[in-house]
N, CA and C of each residue as an Amber inpcrd file, in Angstrom:
protein
   693
  33.1670000-142.7170000 -76.8290000  32.0550000-142.0700000 -76.4610000
  32.1800000-140.8200000 -76.1240000  33.3930000-140.1740000 -76.0640000
  33.5040000-139.0300000 -75.6770000  33.9880000-137.9150000 -76.4950000
  34.6110000-138.7670000 -77.8790000  34.3420000-137.8540000 -79.0610000
  33.3530000-137.6330000 -79.3080000  32.0570000-138.1040000 -79.3130000
  30.8390000-137.5620000 -79.6800000  30.2100000-136.3860000 -79.0790000
  30.4650000-136.8010000 -77.7240000  29.9970000-136.1400000 -76.3380000
  30.4080000-134.7540000 -77.0030000  32.2720000-134.5270000 -77.8210000
  32.3130000-133.3240000 -77.3320000  31.8420000-132.8190000 -78.8270000
  31.7590000-133.9130000 -79.8720000  31.0380000-133.3910000 -80.7470000
  30.0240000-132.5500000 -80.7860000  29.0770000-133.0950000 -80.0080000
  27.6520000-132.7320000 -80.0810000  27.5560000-131.2770000 -79.0250000
  28.8220000-131.0370000 -77.7990000  28.7190000-129.9650000 -77.5290000
  29.1930000-128.5070000 -78.3660000  30.5780000-129.4240000 -79.6200000
  30.9240000-128.0700000 -80.5310000  29.7630000-128.1120000 -81.4020000
  28.6560000-129.1220000 -81.6740000  27.8500000-127.9740000 -82.8240000
  26.5450000-127.7310000 -82.0160000  26.4690000-127.7250000 -80.1590000
  25.6520000-126.8820000 -79.5690000  26.0710000-125.8110000 -79.7430000
  26.9690000-125.4400000 -79.2280000  27.7590000-123.9460000 -78.9460000
  27.9220000-123.1750000 -80.3870000  28.2320000-123.7670000 -81.3180000
  28.0800000-123.1990000 -82.7450000  26.6490000-122.7260000 -82.9610000
  25.8440000-123.8330000 -82.7920000  24.3820000-123.3870000 -83.2550000
  23.9910000-121.7300000 -82.6750000  24.2080000-122.6020000 -81.4240000
  23.5420000-120.9660000 -80.4890000  24.3730000-119.7190000 -80.4010000
  25.6270000-119.5230000 -81.1050000  26.1190000-118.7180000 -81.3830000
  25.7560000-117.8680000 -82.4970000  25.7300000-118.7310000 -83.1270000
  25.0260000-118.2510000 -84.9950000  23.8860000-118.2850000 -84.4330000
  22.9050000-118.7040000 -83.8320000  21.1390000-118.5110000 -83.2830000
  21.1230000-116.8510000 -83.3340000  22.2850000-116.5500000 -81.8780000
  22.3430000-115.3400000 -81.4480000  22.6950000-114.3920000 -82.1140000
  23.5250000-114.6950000 -82.8820000  23.8910000-113.4700000 -83.7740000
  23.0170000-113.1870000 -84.9520000  22.1260000-114.0410000 -85.7000000
  21.4680000-113.8290000 -86.3080000  20.2300000-113.1860000 -85.8990000
  19.9590000-113.5410000 -84.2190000  18.7520000-112.7290000 -83.7290000
  19.3300000-111.3070000 -83.6460000  20.3910000-111.1260000 -83.3360000
  20.6400000-109.6330000 -83.2760000  20.5890000-108.7670000 -84.3910000
  20.7980000-109.7200000 -85.5070000  21.1850000-108.9400000 -86.4630000
  19.7640000-108.4960000 -87.3150000  19.1880000-109.3650000 -87.0020000
  17.1100000-109.4040000 -87.1150000  16.7670000-108.4450000 -86.6820000
  17.0260000-108.0500000 -85.2570000  16.8980000-106.9040000 -84.5790000
  16.8420000-105.3490000 -85.1860000  17.9710000-105.1800000 -85.3820000
  18.2040000-104.1620000 -85.8380000  17.8980000-103.7000000 -87.2000000
  17.8190000-104.8880000 -88.5290000  17.2510000-104.6790000 -89.5990000
  15.9110000-104.1380000 -89.3110000  15.1080000-104.8870000 -88.4360000
  13.3350000-104.7950000 -88.7240000  13.4580000-103.5540000 -87.6290000
  14.3320000-103.1080000 -87.1440000  14.0910000-101.9730000 -85.8700000
  14.3650000-100.4830000 -87.2640000  15.4310000-100.8180000 -88.3950000
  15.8150000-100.1210000 -88.8610000  14.5340000 -99.9610000 -89.9440000
  13.9280000-101.0280000 -90.4860000  12.7030000-100.5490000 -91.9010000
  11.9540000-100.1820000 -91.5550000  11.1490000-100.8550000 -89.6240000
  10.4270000 -99.8520000 -89.5700000  10.1690000 -98.4170000 -89.2620000
  11.5400000 -97.3750000 -88.9250000  11.6560000 -96.1920000 -88.9620000
  11.1970000 -95.9600000 -90.3810000  12.0280000 -96.6160000 -90.9820000
  11.3790000 -95.8690000 -92.5990000  10.3100000 -96.2380000 -93.2490000
   9.7100000 -97.4390000 -92.6550000   7.9630000 -97.6910000 -92.7300000
   7.1580000 -96.5660000 -92.2270000   7.9230000 -95.5910000 -91.4840000
   6.5240000 -95.1070000 -90.9230000   7.4030000 -92.9860000 -91.2800000
   8.2190000 -93.6340000 -92.0320000   9.1830000 -92.2610000 -92.6770000
   9.9870000 -91.4130000 -92.3450000  10.5330000 -92.1290000 -91.5220000
  11.8740000 -90.9710000 -90.7080000  13.0780000 -92.2120000 -90.9480000
  13.7980000 -90.9890000 -92.0790000  15.0850000 -91.6580000 -92.1300000
  16.1570000 -91.5960000 -91.6110000  16.5830000 -93.3640000 -91.1730000
  17.0320000 -93.1230000 -90.3310000  18.8350000 -92.6560000 -90.6470000
  19.4140000 -92.5540000 -91.4860000  21.0130000 -92.1040000 -91.7350000
  20.5230000 -90.3800000 -91.2720000  19.2810000 -89.3930000 -91.5700000
  19.7790000 -88.7400000 -91.3140000  19.5850000 -88.6180000 -89.4640000
  18.6130000 -89.5170000 -89.1080000  18.5350000 -89.5310000 -88.1440000
  19.7560000 -90.1150000 -87.0100000  20.1390000 -90.4610000 -87.8750000
  22.0000000 -90.6140000 -86.7780000  22.4780000 -89.6770000 -86.9740000
  22.7740000 -88.8490000 -88.2980000  23.0250000 -87.7020000 -88.3040000
  23.0660000 -86.6740000 -87.4230000  21.9320000 -86.4550000 -87.3280000
  21.3480000 -85.5220000 -86.3230000  21.4990000 -85.8340000 -85.4870000
  21.3550000 -87.2470000 -84.8290000  21.9450000 -87.1610000 -83.1190000
  23.1850000 -87.8210000 -83.0020000  23.9740000 -87.0230000 -83.7990000
  25.2820000 -87.5580000 -83.5390000  26.1290000 -87.3630000 -82.2740000
  25.5020000 -85.4330000 -81.7380000  26.1500000 -85.3440000 -80.4070000
  25.4570000 -86.0390000 -79.3870000  23.6720000 -86.2290000 -79.4940000
  23.2720000 -86.9200000 -78.1820000  24.1770000 -88.4130000 -78.1030000
  24.0320000 -89.0670000 -79.1350000  24.8240000 -90.1510000 -79.3240000
  26.5560000 -90.2270000 -78.4640000  26.9090000 -89.4480000 -78.5410000
  27.7610000 -89.5430000 -78.0100000  28.0960000 -89.1650000 -76.3030000
  27.2410000 -87.9370000 -75.9050000  26.6300000 -87.8120000 -74.5370000
  26.2860000 -89.8420000 -74.2690000  25.6240000 -89.9820000 -74.8840000
  24.8080000 -91.2980000 -74.3710000  25.8490000 -92.3520000 -74.4090000
  26.8050000 -92.5000000 -74.9910000  27.8890000 -93.3830000 -75.3270000
  28.5190000 -93.1790000 -73.3700000  29.3280000 -91.8980000 -73.6680000
  30.4260000 -91.4950000 -72.6810000  29.5560000 -91.9880000 -71.1340000
  27.9710000 -91.6370000 -71.0250000  27.6780000 -92.6400000 -69.6810000
  27.3830000 -93.6030000 -69.5180000  27.1130000 -94.6620000 -71.0080000
  27.1760000 -95.8060000 -70.9680000  28.1540000 -96.5710000 -71.5500000
  29.3750000 -96.1690000 -70.7610000  30.4920000 -96.6900000 -71.8710000
  30.5450000 -97.9770000 -71.1040000  30.1740000 -98.4530000 -69.8740000
  30.9720000 -99.6350000 -69.4760000  29.3090000-100.7490000 -70.6840000
  28.6610000-100.4800000 -70.3970000  27.3990000-100.8750000 -71.5300000
  27.7700000-101.3010000 -72.5060000  28.4810000-100.4930000 -73.1570000
  28.7830000-100.6910000 -75.0420000  29.7710000-101.4870000 -74.5880000
  30.5660000-101.7890000 -73.4700000  31.8910000-102.5530000 -73.4650000
  31.1710000-103.6920000 -73.0780000  30.4780000-103.9770000 -72.4540000
  29.6620000-105.5550000 -72.3260000  29.1200000-105.7900000 -73.5910000
  28.8500000-105.0200000 -74.4510000  28.2610000-105.1530000 -75.4490000
  29.1830000-105.8960000 -77.1330000  29.9920000-105.0720000 -76.7820000
  31.3020000-105.0640000 -77.7590000  31.4600000-106.4560000 -77.4340000
  32.1100000-106.7650000 -76.0330000  32.4090000-108.1430000 -75.7250000
  31.3160000-109.3210000 -75.8090000  30.0660000-108.8630000 -75.8150000
  28.9890000-110.2200000 -76.1560000  29.1730000-110.7630000 -77.1720000
  29.5530000-109.7570000 -78.5490000  29.7690000-109.8200000 -80.1020000
  30.9940000-110.6190000 -80.0240000  32.2810000-110.1670000 -79.1990000
  33.3790000-110.9610000 -79.4500000  32.8910000-112.2960000 -79.3170000
  32.7030000-112.6520000 -77.8010000  32.5750000-114.2010000 -77.8070000
  31.3530000-115.1310000 -78.4580000  30.5160000-114.3850000 -79.0350000
  29.2400000-115.2110000 -79.9240000  30.4370000-115.2300000 -81.0820000
  31.3790000-113.9530000 -81.9520000  31.8970000-114.3770000 -83.0640000
  32.8440000-115.4480000 -82.7450000  33.6970000-115.3860000 -81.9410000
  34.8110000-116.2400000 -81.5960000  34.5890000-117.6000000 -81.4450000
  33.6970000-117.9130000 -80.5770000  33.3340000-119.2490000 -80.1410000
  34.3400000-119.9850000 -79.0630000  35.0200000-118.9010000 -78.5010000
  36.0930000-119.5630000 -77.7770000  35.8350000-119.9570000 -76.4110000
  34.2630000-119.1160000 -76.4580000  33.5300000-120.0430000 -74.7560000
  31.8990000-120.1760000 -75.3320000  31.8380000-121.4680000 -74.9070000
  30.6870000-122.0990000 -75.3800000  29.7790000-122.1250000 -74.2320000
  28.4530000-122.6760000 -74.5650000  27.1500000-123.3900000 -73.6790000
  27.8500000-124.4500000 -73.0610000  28.0360000-124.6150000 -72.0880000
  28.1450000-125.9600000 -71.2710000  29.5180000-125.7160000 -70.5650000
  30.6830000-124.8150000 -71.2330000  31.8120000-124.6340000 -71.2530000
  31.5920000-124.2310000 -69.3220000  33.0460000-124.8520000 -68.7520000
  33.1370000-124.7000000 -67.2880000  34.3130000-123.4650000 -67.4710000
  34.0830000-122.2080000 -66.5400000  35.0360000-121.0480000 -66.3180000
  35.1650000-121.3980000 -65.2520000  36.7620000-120.7560000 -64.6820000
  36.9060000-120.3090000 -63.2320000  37.4430000-118.5400000 -63.5300000
  36.4950000-117.9820000 -62.5720000  36.2750000-116.8880000 -62.7140000
  36.6350000-116.0240000 -61.3490000  37.3440000-115.1360000 -60.7840000
  37.8740000-114.8910000 -60.1930000  38.0270000-115.7700000 -58.9400000
  38.0680000-116.9340000 -59.3670000  38.3440000-118.4340000 -58.3990000
  36.7930000-119.2530000 -57.8060000  35.8580000-118.5060000 -58.4990000
  34.7940000-119.1580000 -58.5860000  34.4470000-120.3120000 -59.8060000
  33.9040000-121.1940000 -59.6630000  33.9930000-122.3220000 -60.7510000
  32.5760000-122.3760000 -61.2090000  32.2500000-122.1290000 -62.4400000
  30.9110000-121.6420000 -62.9020000  30.9580000-122.6110000 -64.2170000
  29.7050000-122.9590000 -64.5770000  29.3210000-123.3510000 -66.0030000
  28.2340000-122.9980000 -66.7960000  28.4590000-122.1040000 -67.6920000
  27.8740000-121.2430000 -68.7070000  26.3590000-122.0190000 -68.7330000
  25.3620000-121.3240000 -68.8990000  24.2200000-121.4950000 -69.4920000
  23.3010000-121.0790000 -70.7010000  24.1840000-119.7450000 -70.5600000
  23.5550000-118.7620000 -71.8100000  24.5690000-117.4780000 -71.8550000
  24.8840000-117.1070000 -73.2190000  25.9500000-115.9320000 -74.0690000
  24.8250000-115.2800000 -74.4260000  24.6750000-113.9010000 -73.7620000
  23.6670000-112.9690000 -74.1270000  24.4940000-111.5380000 -74.3540000
  24.0090000-110.5150000 -75.3340000  24.3580000-109.9400000 -75.4410000
  25.3170000-108.8680000 -74.8900000  24.7210000-108.4230000 -73.7240000
  25.4660000-107.7840000 -72.7610000  26.3570000-108.6020000 -71.6380000
  25.3890000-109.6510000 -70.8100000  25.8380000-110.5620000 -70.1800000
  25.5380000-111.6730000 -70.3350000  26.2480000-112.3990000 -69.7610000
  25.8810000-114.3410000 -69.5660000  25.8280000-114.7770000 -68.2770000
  25.0580000-115.7930000 -68.1510000  24.4150000-116.4070000 -66.9450000
  25.1980000-117.7840000 -66.8880000  25.5280000-118.2580000 -65.6970000
  26.2150000-119.2870000 -65.1650000  25.9610000-119.8880000 -63.9380000
  25.9360000-120.8320000 -63.9030000  25.7140000-121.8840000 -62.7280000
  26.8760000-122.2470000 -61.6130000  27.0490000-121.9930000 -60.5090000
  28.3750000-121.9440000 -60.2120000  28.1430000-123.2220000 -59.0740000
  29.1760000-124.3460000 -58.1550000  28.5420000-125.3780000 -57.7370000
  28.1550000-125.5730000 -56.9590000  27.7360000-124.5470000 -56.0160000
  26.3380000-124.2240000 -55.3320000  24.9770000-123.9460000 -55.7170000
  25.0580000-124.6710000 -56.9850000  23.2910000-124.4740000 -57.7950000
  22.9960000-122.5020000 -57.8510000  24.2340000-122.1060000 -57.4890000
  23.3250000-120.4650000 -57.7180000  23.9430000-120.1430000 -59.0980000
  22.9420000-119.0060000 -59.6870000  22.6030000-118.6790000 -60.8120000
  23.4710000-117.1460000 -60.7770000  24.7390000-117.3920000 -61.9550000
  25.2860000-116.0050000 -61.5880000  25.0910000-115.0300000 -63.0210000
  25.0250000-114.0290000 -62.8530000  25.0740000-113.2890000 -64.3290000
  26.1930000-112.0500000 -63.9670000  27.2180000-112.7090000 -65.3410000
  28.1320000-112.5090000 -65.2860000  28.3760000-111.2200000 -66.3770000
  28.7120000-109.9790000 -65.9860000  28.6690000-108.8390000 -67.1300000
  30.1760000-109.0900000 -68.5590000  29.4900000-109.4420000 -69.6820000
  30.4240000-109.9330000 -70.8540000  31.9630000-109.3290000 -70.7200000
  32.0220000-108.3770000 -70.6610000  33.8970000-107.7810000 -70.4840000
  34.4560000-108.3070000 -69.2490000  33.7470000-108.7600000 -68.1860000
  34.7960000-109.4120000 -66.7720000  35.2870000-110.5530000 -67.6750000
  34.4750000-111.2640000 -68.9090000  35.2680000-112.9320000 -68.9870000
  36.1770000-112.4330000 -70.5430000  36.1230000-111.2730000 -71.3250000
  36.7600000-110.6230000 -72.3570000  38.1710000-110.1000000 -71.7880000
  38.0110000-109.4500000 -70.8300000  39.3540000-108.2570000 -70.2690000
  40.0630000-109.2150000 -68.8660000  39.3980000-110.2880000 -68.3810000
  40.1070000-110.8870000 -67.1840000  40.7230000-111.9820000 -67.5830000
  41.8270000-112.9000000 -66.6990000  42.1440000-113.8710000 -67.3730000
  41.3580000-114.8930000 -66.4190000  40.4260000-115.7800000 -67.5510000
  39.7720000-117.0190000 -67.2280000  39.9880000-118.3110000 -67.7490000
  40.0450000-118.8440000 -66.9020000  40.4490000-120.1770000 -66.8440000
  38.9570000-121.1770000 -67.7610000  40.0500000-122.0760000 -68.8830000
  37.9200000-122.4690000 -69.1210000  38.8180000-123.8850000 -69.0900000
  38.2730000-124.5490000 -68.0350000  38.1640000-125.9010000 -67.6170000
  37.8490000-127.1410000 -68.7900000  37.1800000-126.5870000 -69.9330000
  36.9230000-127.5280000 -71.0970000  36.8100000-126.8140000 -72.3820000
  37.8800000-126.3880000 -72.5130000  38.2550000-125.8690000 -73.5180000
  38.6430000-127.0150000 -74.6690000  39.4960000-127.3390000 -74.7060000
  40.2080000-128.1770000 -75.3430000  40.5220000-130.1480000 -74.8320000
  40.0690000-130.6630000 -73.6530000  40.0530000-131.8120000 -73.6280000
  38.7610000-131.9670000 -72.2300000  38.4840000-133.5540000 -72.0520000
  37.4850000-132.9450000 -71.1360000  38.3840000-133.9380000 -70.0430000
  39.2370000-134.4250000 -69.9740000  40.3230000-134.4340000 -68.6520000
  40.9580000-132.9850000 -68.0740000  41.1770000-133.4790000 -67.1080000
  42.2470000-131.7520000 -66.3130000  42.8080000-132.5530000 -65.0820000
  43.6870000-132.0470000 -64.7300000  44.7310000-132.5840000 -63.5260000
  44.3220000-131.7940000 -62.6700000  43.8550000-132.3590000 -61.1930000
  43.7730000-131.7590000 -60.1360000  45.2090000-132.4120000 -59.1040000
  45.0590000-130.8500000 -58.2800000  46.1940000-131.3420000 -57.0390000
  45.5040000-131.6660000 -55.3490000  46.1410000-132.2220000 -54.7270000
  45.7080000-132.0330000 -53.2690000  46.9400000-132.1100000 -52.5730000
  46.7840000-131.2670000 -51.7130000  48.4320000-130.8800000 -50.7300000
  47.8540000-131.7510000 -49.5850000  49.1430000-131.8720000 -48.6850000
  48.8380000-132.5420000 -47.3690000  50.2800000-132.5540000 -46.7610000
  50.6550000-132.3000000 -45.4800000  51.3560000-132.5510000 -44.8000000
  51.7360000-133.3480000 -43.5180000  53.1590000-134.0810000 -43.6480000
  53.1370000-135.3950000 -42.4380000  53.8910000-134.9880000 -41.6480000
  54.1890000-135.4620000 -40.4730000  55.4270000-135.3620000 -39.4960000
  56.6400000-136.0560000 -39.8160000  57.6180000-135.1720000 -39.8970000
  58.6950000-135.5360000 -40.0690000  59.2210000-136.6760000 -39.8300000
  59.0690000-137.1300000 -38.3950000  59.2360000-138.8110000 -38.9030000
  58.5020000-139.8370000 -39.5010000  57.9550000-139.4320000 -40.2270000
  57.0010000-140.5100000 -41.5680000  58.0940000-140.9320000 -42.4880000
  58.0490000-142.1210000 -42.8670000  58.9960000-143.0150000 -43.5570000
  58.4200000-142.3460000 -45.4580000  58.8460000-141.1580000 -45.7550000
  58.7640000-140.3090000 -47.5680000  58.0890000-141.9490000 -48.4690000
  58.4720000-142.7840000 -48.4060000  58.2190000-143.7750000 -49.4650000
  57.1610000-144.4680000 -49.2360000  56.6290000-144.6600000 -47.8300000
  55.3950000-145.3100000 -47.6030000  54.4470000-144.2600000 -47.2930000
  54.7190000-143.0000000 -47.1720000  53.5810000-141.9700000 -47.6910000
  52.7780000-142.1060000 -48.7080000  54.3890000-141.7490000 -50.0250000
  53.9560000-141.6210000 -51.1070000  52.9850000-142.8060000 -51.8420000
  53.6940000-144.5400000 -51.3500000  52.7610000-145.1690000 -51.8710000
  51.4560000-144.9530000 -51.1640000  50.7760000-144.4330000 -50.1980000
  49.4280000-144.1450000 -49.6660000  48.8010000-143.5380000 -50.3390000
  49.5020000-142.3870000 -50.8320000  48.6250000-141.2060000 -51.4340000
  48.1130000-141.7150000 -52.5360000  49.3080000-142.3740000 -53.8250000
  48.8630000-143.1780000 -54.5040000  47.2380000-144.5180000 -54.5910000
  47.8820000-144.4780000 -53.9100000  46.8200000-145.9200000 -53.4060000
  45.3850000-144.8790000 -53.0590000  45.4790000-144.0410000 -52.6100000
  43.9500000-143.3700000 -51.7990000  43.4830000-142.3760000 -53.2880000
  44.1730000-142.1830000 -54.3780000  44.1260000-141.7540000 -55.5830000
  42.6980000-142.9350000 -56.2650000  43.4940000-143.8270000 -56.6710000
  43.2360000-145.0740000 -57.0260000  42.0660000-145.5630000 -56.6290000
  41.8890000-144.9740000 -55.6970000  40.5530000-145.7600000 -55.1920000
  38.9210000-145.0800000 -55.5110000  39.1370000-143.9770000 -55.9890000
  38.0660000-143.5180000 -56.0740000  37.7720000-143.2410000 -57.9000000
  36.6020000-143.5550000 -58.1130000  36.0850000-144.2480000 -59.2670000
  36.2440000-142.6370000 -60.0380000  36.1230000-141.7740000 -59.8690000
  36.3080000-140.7160000 -60.7510000  37.1600000-140.2270000 -61.5250000
  38.2500000-141.0220000 -60.4530000  39.4480000-140.7340000 -61.1500000
  40.1280000-141.5930000 -62.1150000  40.9160000-141.0930000 -62.9110000
  41.6150000-141.6730000 -64.4940000  42.3970000-142.4060000 -64.1190000
  42.2420000-143.6250000 -64.6230000  43.4970000-144.9150000 -64.3490000
  44.1690000-144.4470000 -65.2430000  43.3790000-144.3200000 -66.8760000
  44.8120000-144.3010000 -67.5870000  45.7250000-143.3370000 -68.0230000
  45.7300000-142.4350000 -66.8850000  46.2950000-141.5840000 -66.7100000
  47.0450000-141.6200000 -65.3370000  48.4120000-141.0140000 -65.6350000
  49.3820000-141.2080000 -64.1510000  48.9370000-140.7030000 -62.8600000
  49.1000000-141.1770000 -61.9730000  48.4600000-140.8760000 -60.4400000
  49.6620000-140.5310000 -59.7100000  50.2760000-139.6490000 -59.3950000
  51.5190000-139.5420000 -58.9940000  51.5470000-138.2350000 -57.9030000
  52.0550000-139.4220000 -56.8970000  52.6240000-138.6680000 -56.0040000
  53.9110000-137.6320000 -55.2900000  54.3010000-136.7370000 -55.1530000
  55.3590000-135.9410000 -54.9590000  56.2210000-135.5440000 -53.2580000
  57.0770000-135.2250000 -52.6370000  57.7490000-134.4010000 -51.5780000
  57.9460000-133.5870000 -52.8000000  56.7760000-132.1750000 -51.8220000
  57.3710000-130.8780000 -53.0400000  57.9040000-130.0300000 -52.1130000
  58.2670000-130.2690000 -50.4750000  59.2750000-129.3730000 -49.9540000
  59.0950000-129.6620000 -48.0520000  60.2550000-128.6060000 -47.7710000
  60.1130000-129.1820000 -46.3880000  59.4910000-128.0280000 -45.7620000
  58.6800000-127.6040000 -44.8170000  57.9400000-126.7710000 -44.3940000
  58.3110000-126.8570000 -42.8280000  57.9450000-125.7810000 -41.5880000
  58.2060000-125.5330000 -40.9330000  57.7390000-126.7120000 -40.0870000
  56.6740000-127.1200000 -40.0850000  56.4210000-128.0300000 -38.8830000
  56.1380000-129.4000000 -40.0480000  56.3250000-129.9920000 -40.9350000
  55.6340000-130.7930000 -42.0690000  56.5400000-131.0010000 -43.3170000
  56.7650000-132.5940000 -43.9630000  56.9980000-132.6860000 -45.0820000
  55.3350000-132.6470000 -45.9790000  55.8990000-131.7440000 -47.0000000
  54.7360000-131.3300000 -47.8730000  54.6460000-132.0640000 -49.0110000
  53.5650000-132.6750000 -48.7480000  53.1380000-133.8160000 -50.5150000
  52.3350000-132.8780000 -50.7750000  51.9410000-134.0640000 -52.4000000
  51.1870000-132.9030000 -53.4710000  50.7990000-134.1690000 -54.4430000
  49.4450000-135.0650000 -54.2930000  48.6990000-136.0750000 -54.8090000
  48.7220000-135.0830000 -56.2950000  48.4190000-135.7130000 -57.1240000
  48.3220000-135.1860000 -58.9080000  47.7390000-136.6680000 -59.1000000
  46.3810000-135.9040000 -60.2020000  45.4830000-136.9880000 -60.7600000
  44.5270000-136.1330000 -61.7260000  44.2960000-137.1100000 -62.3380000
  43.5350000-136.6560000 -64.0070000  41.8240000-137.2960000 -63.1990000
  40.9860000-136.4950000 -63.7570000  39.8360000-136.7120000 -63.7840000
  38.6220000-135.8650000 -65.1050000  37.5570000-136.0420000 -65.1900000
  36.6300000-135.6720000 -66.3090000  35.4480000-135.0600000 -65.5950000
  35.9230000-135.1990000 -63.7360000  34.4280000-134.3530000 -62.6730000
  34.9190000-132.8680000 -62.4360000  35.2220000-132.3570000 -63.9360000
  35.4970000-130.7830000 -63.0150000  34.3350000-129.9840000 -62.5480000
  33.5700000-130.1940000 -62.7550000  32.4170000-129.4870000 -62.3510000
  32.1150000-129.9270000 -60.5220000  32.1550000-131.1310000 -60.5920000
  32.2320000-131.6630000 -59.0820000  33.3990000-132.3820000 -58.7270000
  34.7300000-130.7060000 -58.8030000  35.6970000-131.1630000 -58.9610000
  36.0180000-131.4670000 -57.0180000  35.2380000-130.0900000 -56.0950000
  35.7960000-130.3780000 -54.7070000  35.0250000-131.6620000 -54.2200000
  34.2450000-132.0030000 -54.4810000  33.2370000-133.3610000 -53.5690000
  34.3360000-134.2800000 -53.6960000  35.0460000-134.0930000 -55.3660000
  35.9200000-135.4010000 -55.6710000  37.2390000-135.2220000 -54.8180000
  37.4830000-134.5040000 -54.6810000  38.7470000-133.8780000 -53.7950000
  38.9140000-133.9480000 -52.0410000  37.3270000-133.5780000 -51.5710000
  37.1380000-133.9250000 -50.5830000  36.9440000-135.5730000 -50.2870000
  36.2610000-136.6310000 -51.3860000  36.4260000-138.1000000 -51.0610000
  37.5470000-138.5800000 -50.7300000  38.7830000-137.9440000 -51.8380000
  40.1840000-138.3720000 -51.5690000  40.8500000-137.9410000 -50.2990000
  40.2930000-136.8980000 -50.2590000  41.2030000-136.3680000 -48.4890000
  40.4180000-137.1740000 -47.6200000  39.3280000-137.7750000 -47.5220000
  38.9960000-138.6270000 -46.1390000  39.5140000-140.3280000 -46.7580000
  39.9960000-140.5720000 -47.9410000  40.4720000-141.9230000 -47.5040000
  41.9580000-141.8440000 -47.1720000  42.7240000-140.2900000 -47.5570000
  43.6760000-140.5620000 -46.8910000  43.6730000-140.2010000 -45.7950000
  42.8540000-139.5770000 -45.1310000  43.1130000-139.0800000 -43.4540000
  42.3390000-140.6420000 -42.7350000  41.8480000-141.8390000 -43.5550000
  41.9320000-142.9100000 -43.0230000  43.2100000-143.7700000 -42.7400000
  43.4170000-143.6290000 -44.1000000  44.8170000-144.1020000 -44.6800000
  46.1610000-143.7050000 -43.4780000  45.9110000-143.1290000 -43.1140000
  46.9370000-141.8200000 -42.0310000  46.9000000-142.8180000 -40.6650000
  45.6920000-142.1160000 -40.3730000  45.2290000-143.1390000 -39.1470000
  45.4370000-144.2020000 -38.9020000  44.9490000-145.3530000 -40.3000000
  45.1770000-146.5670000 -39.4700000  46.8380000-147.2200000 -39.9490000
  47.5540000-146.4870000 -40.2070000  48.9430000-146.5070000 -40.4140000
  49.9690000-145.3750000 -39.3050000  49.6490000-144.8040000 -38.4780000
  49.9330000-144.3280000 -37.3340000  50.8030000-142.9270000 -38.0720000
  50.6060000-142.7160000 -39.0920000  50.9160000-141.3330000 -39.9340000
  50.2590000-140.2660000 -39.1250000  50.8080000-139.2430000 -38.5210000
  50.5180000-138.0130000 -38.3910000  50.6160000-136.8030000 -38.8000000
  49.4460000-135.7860000 -39.2650000  49.1200000-134.8800000 -39.9090000
  49.8720000-133.6470000 -38.9740000  50.8050000-133.3490000 -38.4910000
  51.1730000-132.3650000 -37.6410000  50.6890000-130.5450000 -37.6410000
  50.5660000-130.0800000 -36.5730000  50.1230000-128.9330000 -36.8090000
  51.1780000-128.0060000 -36.5700000  51.6930000-126.8690000 -36.8830000
  52.2850000-126.1210000 -36.6430000  52.9780000-125.6290000 -34.9970000
  54.1820000-125.4130000 -34.8480000  54.8870000-125.5460000 -33.8950000
  56.0320000-124.5910000 -33.6380000  55.8850000-124.6220000 -32.4140000
  56.9420000-122.9470000 -32.2600000  58.0820000-123.8400000 -30.5420000
  58.8020000-123.6490000 -30.6840000  59.8790000-123.7430000 -29.7160000
  60.4240000-122.5000000 -28.9250000  60.4740000-122.3790000 -27.7630000
  60.9880000-120.9270000 -26.8100000  61.6140000-121.2300000 -26.1220000
  63.1080000-120.7070000 -26.4930000  64.2030000-120.4410000 -25.3930000
  64.5440000-119.5710000 -24.5640000  64.0010000-120.0680000 -23.6380000
  64.2780000-118.5620000 -22.5550000  65.5930000-118.6310000 -21.6980000
  66.1670000-117.2280000 -22.3290000  67.7140000-117.6550000 -21.3850000
  68.0050000-116.5080000 -20.6130000  68.1110000-117.0920000 -19.3040000
  68.8310000-116.3770000 -17.8780000  69.7120000-115.7390000 -18.1660000
  69.8500000-114.4100000 -17.4330000  70.7390000-113.4850000 -17.5080000
  71.5980000-113.5960000 -16.6250000
């Protein structure tokens, strides 16, 4: 089932990219033919306006950068429609790839217009590029008086309770550090719910909190001991 879905998304992305490239090529060729029909020689026009084009190019440098980036995105197809990207810490589902800008939808259902150069020149995480499963992490700290093995057991059970967590992949709880006020743990699990990961992690945190209360496991807050020396 997942394989067919991936193939459909791949075909959809390829078809969209090919259509966009053909559309822009047709526009450019049509514009040139119209000028030729009107008796305007395109080659002469380009040669005569070379200096003007240089000035315009300097003024619209960022726009040209976005356009070139759009051509790269459409030709390379490293990013396709329905891909889920992480850009500047924001999770965005790509809805449209244009020649200058792309449009995406974030987890708050807000439409975002993204300059194409932001995607091609910055570090962008494509959550859906290679696989439909991704690993997520939940960090939690508990009191130093807590039983480490028992905490790991509860964290594993909390991850298994959520229906969107993939049970074929390992669900693993780790002790990752000794904090100033807590033992620091991390719960790792796999899921295909990439776009709804914040909601899913919130649900798992609620389960962890409930189990901690039921088993008298304290989540500490930062504390400081002050020692006063007398002269």
